[in-house]
C-alpha positions in Angstrom: 32.4 152.3 -54.0 36.1 152.6 -54.2 38.2 151.1 -57.0 39.5 148.5 -54.6 36.0 147.4 -53.8 35.1 147.2 -57.5 38.2 145.1 -58.2 37.2 142.8 -55.3 33.7 142.5 -56.8 35.3 141.5 -60.1 37.5 139.0 -58.3 34.4 137.4 -56.8 32.7 137.4 -60.3 35.8 135.6 -61.6 35.7 133.0 -58.9 32.0 132.3 -59.6 32.6 131.9 -63.3 35.5 129.5 -62.7 33.4 127.5 -60.3 30.2 127.4 -62.4 31.7 127.0 -65.9 35.0 125.2 -65.3 37.1 127.8 -67.0 40.5 129.3 -66.2 40.8 132.4 -64.1 42.4 134.1 -67.2 39.4 133.3 -69.4 37.0 134.5 -66.7 38.9 137.7 -66.4 38.8 138.2 -70.2 35.0 137.7 -70.5 34.4 140.0 -67.4 36.5 142.7 -69.0 34.4 142.5 -72.2 31.0 142.4 -70.4 28.2 144.9 -70.1 28.3 144.2 -66.4 31.9 145.5 -66.3 30.9 148.7 -68.1 28.0 149.2 -65.8 30.2 148.9 -62.7 31.6 152.2 -63.9 28.4 153.9 -64.8 25.5 152.2 -62.9 27.1 150.8 -59.8 24.0 150.9 -57.7 22.0 149.0 -60.3 24.7 146.2 -60.6 25.1 145.9 -56.9 21.4 145.3 -56.6 22.0 141.8 -58.0 24.0 139.0 -56.4 27.5 137.8 -57.6 25.8 134.6 -58.8 23.3 136.6 -60.9 25.9 138.9 -62.4 28.2 136.0 -63.2 25.4 134.2 -65.0 24.6 137.4 -66.9 28.2 137.7 -68.0 28.3 134.0 -69.0 25.0 134.4 -71.0 26.4 137.5 -72.7 29.6 135.5 -73.6 27.6 132.7 -75.2 25.2 135.0 -76.9 22.1 134.8 -74.8 20.2 138.2 -74.4 20.7 139.9 -71.0 17.6 140.1 -68.8 18.7 143.1 -66.7 
């Protein structure tokens, strides 16, 4: 997957977080950048892409609020 495709994926994650958790785009971008999912986009892309945008956005949110990841 190209860097452009990864950035688009992160954009869709951001949109999902904004919609689901009523946060700003900037806040969503910040928590995505700090997330394990973001790190895994660089190292385990196939694994991450196995899950939907909704699932990954929820994992990012759960990590942000301190809930253990289920992946």
